[in-house]
N, C-alpha and C positions, 0 to 999 in steps of 0.2 A: 921643796915643800917639804917641810918634817911636822911629825904630830907628835903630841906631847899629850899627857894623861895630865888634866889639872879638874881638881875636885871630882875625882872618879869618871870623868869624862874626857874622851879624846878630842883633843883641839887641832885644827892642822893651822901651822904659823908658817907664814911667808918668808923666806929668806931675799937673800941679795938678788939672786937671779930670776926668782919669780917676780920681784918688784919689777927689775929692769925690763924684763920680758914685757909686762903689763905697760912700759910707760913707752916702750918702743911700738908696741901693737897699736896705744893710743895715738903716738904720733902722726902712724899712717894711716888711721881711721879719721883723723883730724878731731880729735875729742879728748877732755878732760882723763887722764887715768883715774880708774874707777878700784876705790880700795873699800868702798862702803862695806861697813860691819866686819870688816877682815881682821884677821891677827897677823900681827908684822914682827920678825925677832928685832926689827931695828928699823930705820930709815935713815941713809944715809947717801946724799945726794950735792956733796960738798963740788964747786966749781963747775955745775951743770949748766946748760941753756936749755931749758926745757919750753917746747913751743906752746904749750897747752897746761891748763892749770891742773891740782890734783885736787880729787874727792878723798878724804879721810873721815868722812862724818859716822860716828859711832864705832870707830875701829878701836883694836888695843893695841898698842905697840909696848911691847916688853923691856924694851932698850932705850935709846936714845933718837932724838931727832936731831940731823947733822946737816945744814942746809950752808954752810959756810961760802961766801962768795958766788952764791948760785944766783941765777937770772930765770924767773918764773912767768910767762906770757899767757899769764891767767890768774884765775883766784886759787886760793887753798883752802878746803874749807876742811875744819877740825872739829866741827861742832859734836857735844856730846863724845868726843874722842877722849880715851884713857892713855897717857902715856907714863910708865914707869919712871924713867929715867930724866934726863934734862930736855929744853928745846932751844937748839942753837938757830939762827937764822941772820948772824952778820952781817954786814957789807954787803948784802944782797941787792936784789930788785924783782919787786914784786907787781906785775902790771897787772892787778885787781884788787880784792879785799883778802885780809888774813882774818877767815873766822874760827874762834877758840870756843863760842858762846857752849856754857855749860861744861867745856872741857876741864879735866882733871889731869894736872901735871905734878909727877913726882917729885920733882927738883926744880931748878933753877930755870929761868924764861929769860934769853940773852937774845936782843935784835939791835946791839950797838951796831950803829952808821946804817942800817936798813931803809930802802928808799921803796915806797908806796905809795901807788898812784891812786890807789883806792882806799878805803878805811879799815880800821884796826879794829875788830869786835869781839871784846871778852866778857860781854855780859854772862856774869852768875859762873865766871872761871873759879876753879881752886888751883892753889899753884902754894908749893912748899919750896919756900927759898925765895929769892929776889927775883923782882922784873924789871930788865934794863932797855930803854930805848934811847938812851944816851946817843946823842949825834946822829938819829934817825930823822928821815923824812917822811911826813906822812900827808899826803895831800889832800886826805878826804878827813873824817873824823876819828876820833878815840874815844869807844864806848868800852869803859871800866866799871859799868855799875854793878853792883850785887856781888862783887866779889871778895872771895876769902883768900889771901895772902899770908901764910904762916911760916914760922921758921921752919928751916930745914936742919935735923939734928941726925948725925951719924956718927956713932962713939964719941969720940972727945970733941968733934967739930961742930960747930952751929953756924949755919949762915942766915942771917937776919932777914927775916922777912918782907923787903923793903922795897920800892918803887923807885926807879930813877929815870928822869926824863931830862937830865942836865944838857942842856945845849939842842933838844930837840926842837924841833919844825912840824909843827903842826898847823895845817892851813884852815881845818874846820874845826871842831869845836873837842872839848876835852870832857868828859864826864863821869866824876869820880862817887858819885852819889850812892849811900847806904853799903859802901864797899868796908872792908873790915880789913886794916893793916897791922900785923904784927910789930913792924918796924915805923921807919919815916918814907916819906914821899919827898924827893927833891925836883923842884921845877925849875933851878938856878938856871939862869940864861937861857932859859926856852921861851919861843916864842909860839902864841895860843892865837892865830887871826881871829876867829870867832868867839866862842865863849870859853869860860871855865866854870866848871860847875861841880859843886864837891858837898851838897845836901848830907847832911848825916853822916857824915865820913867818922869813920871811928879808927882812932891809930893810936898807938902807945907811946909814940914820938912824938914829931913835927911835921908839919907842911913846910918846906924850905922855898921861897920866892924871891930870893936875892937874883936882882937885875932879870926877873923873867917880864916880859913883856905880854899882857893879855887886856883886853877890855875890861879897866874895874869896873865901868857902870854897868854893863850886866853880868859881872862876875856873881857868884850864888855861893855863901859859905853857911847858909843857915843851918842850925845843928851843929855846926862846928865850933867847939869853944874858942873865944880869940886867942888863949894862952898858947894855942897848938898851931899858930900862924906866924912864922918866923919871915920878916920882910928882910 
């Protein structure tokens, strides 16, 4: 554990050894790892197999979250968390829910090829840069209501605030209502088994639906300008 002075106050920040120690202890205790309200330097758990979930509610992560090819046998709760860097959980498996309600992610969120047995809950999340669920499989719902997706700019580089759901499979509903997206949303080749809702969705670009499969009888695009929808 390291201590830093931030805003004139000493802040204890957990490093890799501290994080690994809590995860090992949680496994022995048969419980989820508990980092609620803590400050972490980063979270790197690539290619791991975690027996239980992780609670990061209200935590601050100064760097990136990197969970590539990781299996988590439980939920990950990051509600109200602040991540200064990016979030990557590609090609992994999550046996539970991924909760990022009211979370603030400083850079991109990449979950390409992720498999989730539960739901993805992003309500009121704030993201700088794109969100990608390309080729992901979600057995539950995807709640993207009231989000803000902004461009990420550093020096001369700008990453558009897009949402990619290309070739994703969602067995529940997808709800994008009242979300503001700086770029575009791609649902090309995606499958949504229950309902697609995008009431009052605001985008600077368009919603691309080419070759997507969803129940058009129950789809709700009210408040969205027709010219924004590209089929």
